[in-house]
N, C-alpha and C positions, 0 to 999 in steps of 0.2 A: 504494500500500500504506500503510495506516494503522498507527499504533502500537497495540500491545496495551494495552488499558486495564484498569482495575480489574474491570469486569464480566467480561471475558474471563478474567482470572486467577482470579476467583472460580469460574467454571465449570470451569476446568482443575483447581483445587484440590478442588472437590467431586467431580469425575469421578475424580481420583486416589484420593480417600478411599473412594468407593463401590467402585471396582475392587479396591482393596486389601482391603476388608472382604469383598466377594463371593468373591474368589479364596481368601482365608484361610479363610473359612467353608466353602467347597466342599472345600478340602483337609482340613479337620478332619472333615467329614462322611464323606468317603471313608476317612480314617484310622480313624475309629470303626467304620465298616461292615466294613473289612478285619479289624480285630481281632475284632469280633463274629463274623464269618463263620468265621474260623479257630478260635475257641473252640467255636463251634457244631459245626463239622465234627469236631473232636477228641472232643467229648462226646456225639455222636449215633451211632446205628447207621448203617451204610452205607445211603445212599439215603433214609433216613427224614426227614431235615431239609432235603433239597434244594429242595423246592417252597416251603416256608415261607421258607427263607433267601433264595431268589431273589425272592419276592414282597416280603419286607420290604425288601430292597435296592432294588427298583424303586420302591416307594412312598416310601422315604426319599430317594432321588435326586429323584423328582418333587417332593416337598415342598421339598427344598433349592433346586430351580430356581424354584419359586413364591416362596420367600422372597427369592431374588436378584432376580426380576422386580419384586417389591414394593420392594425396596431402591432400585433404579433409578427406579421410579415416584415414590417419595417425593422423590428428587433432582429429578426434573422438576417435580413439584408445588411443592416449596420454592423452586427457582430461578425458576420462572415467576411465583410470587407476590411475589417481592422483586426490586428493582432492575431494571436493563435487561439481564437475562441472556438474553432471548429468550423464546419461548413456542411452544406447539404449535398449529398451525392445522388447521382442518377441521370444527370444531363452533362453534356460537355461544358456548357456555359449556363450561368444563371442570371436571369433578369429579375427585376423587382416583381413582375407578374408571376414568375416561376416560384418565388418565395411566397407570394399570395396564395398560389395553388397549394403549396406545401402546407402553409398555415391553415387553409380551409380544410384540408384532409385531417390535420391534427385536431383542430378545434372541434370538428364534428365527430371525431374519433373514428372516421372511416378508414384512414390509413391504407390507401390502395397498395402500397408497397413498392411503387416505382421510384420513390424518393425516400431518403432517410438521412437523419442528422448523424454526424460523427463528431467526436471530441466533446468538449464542454457544452457545445450547443445542444446536445441531447437533453440537458437539464431543462432548457427552455421548451423543447419539443414535448417532453413528458408533462411538464407543468401546464403547457397550453392545452393538452388533451383533458386534463383534470378540470381546468378552469372552464374550458368550452363546454364540457359535459354539465358542469354545475350551472352555468349561465343559460344553456339551452333548456335544462329542466326547470330552472327558475321561470323562464319565459313561458314554458308549457303550463306550469302550475298557475301562473298569473292569468294566462289566457283562459284556463279552465274556470277559474273563479269569476272572471269577467263574463264569460259565457253563461255561467249559472245565474249571475245577477241579471243579465240582459234578458235571458229567456225565462226568468222567473222561477227557477228551481231552488228549493231550499235544501239545506243539509239533511233535514229530517224526512224529506220526501223520497220515495223510491220511484225510480224511473222505470216504467214498464216497457214491453217490447215495442209499443207504438211511439215511444218517446214521451208519453204523458205520465203524469203522476198516477200511481195506482193505489 
């Protein structure tokens, strides 16, 4: 076992910064969407705003995930271009968009296997998979709660096969 050197610590610091920014950004997006959906529900006639509200929330969450993927991609791109922080293998040359693709496969935990990180950069890749999984499931849980409120289901109601309370 070797000592942890400057390059490894730099990857850990960049990873911590990216995760902090991504989680905080996601929290703020969900916070804004929650307040907006509540205001919209109060100010709209019953049922009139539900489709638009849900569509806006879905697209806003999708956009937030895209921003977060790009945030990690810039981290890969920057770290791979400087020092001995590792790099991504699988192509002859890497552009920023190649790093975005690599980031998207990690963030969504798909991991096609055509690209992989080597060296200290593996820490960022592994942490991105965990962070992406948590943020995606957070969005799914939030969407589920919003849908329940919009469509009028309560926690105590049982949804039958026709989608109505039984």
